[in-house]
C-alpha positions in Angstrom: -20.3 -9.7 -100.2 -21.5 -10.9 -96.8 -19.5 -14.1 -96.9 -16.4 -12.1 -97.9 -16.9 -9.9 -94.9 -17.2 -12.9 -92.6 -14.0 -14.3 -94.0 -12.2 -11.0 -93.5 -13.3 -10.7 -89.9 -12.3 -14.3 -89.2 -8.9 -13.8 -90.7 -8.4 -10.6 -88.6 -9.4 -12.3 -85.4 -7.0 -15.2 -86.2 -4.2 -12.7 -86.8 -4.9 -10.9 -83.5 -5.1 -14.2 -81.6 -1.8 -15.3 -83.1 -3.4 -18.3 -84.9 -2.5 -19.6 -88.3 -4.0 -17.7 -91.2 -5.8 -19.5 -94.0 -3.6 -18.6 -97.1 -6.1 -19.2 -99.9 -9.6 -18.6 -98.8 -12.6 -17.1 -100.5 -16.3 -17.7 -101.2 -17.5 -19.9 -104.0 -18.2 -17.7 -107.0 -21.5 -18.3 -108.8 -24.1 -16.4 -110.7 -27.4 -15.7 -109.1 -30.2 -15.9 -111.7 -33.8 -16.8 -112.0 -33.1 -20.5 -112.0 -31.3 -20.5 -108.6 -32.5 -17.4 -106.8 -34.9 -19.3 -104.5 -32.1 -21.7 -103.3 -29.5 -19.0 -102.5 -29.8 -17.8 -98.8 -30.3 -14.0 -99.1 -28.4 -13.5 -95.8 -25.3 -14.9 -97.6 -25.3 -12.4 -100.4 -27.0 -9.3 -99.2 -26.6 -7.2 -96.0 -29.5 -7.0 -93.6 -32.3 -4.6 -94.5 -31.4 -1.1 -93.2 -27.7 -1.8 -93.0 -25.6 1.4 -93.4 -21.8 1.2 -93.3 -20.0 3.8 -91.2 -16.6 4.9 -92.2 -14.2 7.2 -90.4 -10.6 8.4 -90.7 -8.6 9.7 -87.8 
């Protein structure tokens, strides 16, 4: 989820700056399990501790 958010923000900034958008972009999909959990950076798959999203509608 974190990498998807980074990609979304990058695409939004590109659009606002009038730069070319990447047409087919997304994170590599893989299963996190007991065999690979120690090699997957936690900051790439989970938000920081204490993170709380804030939503508003005007």
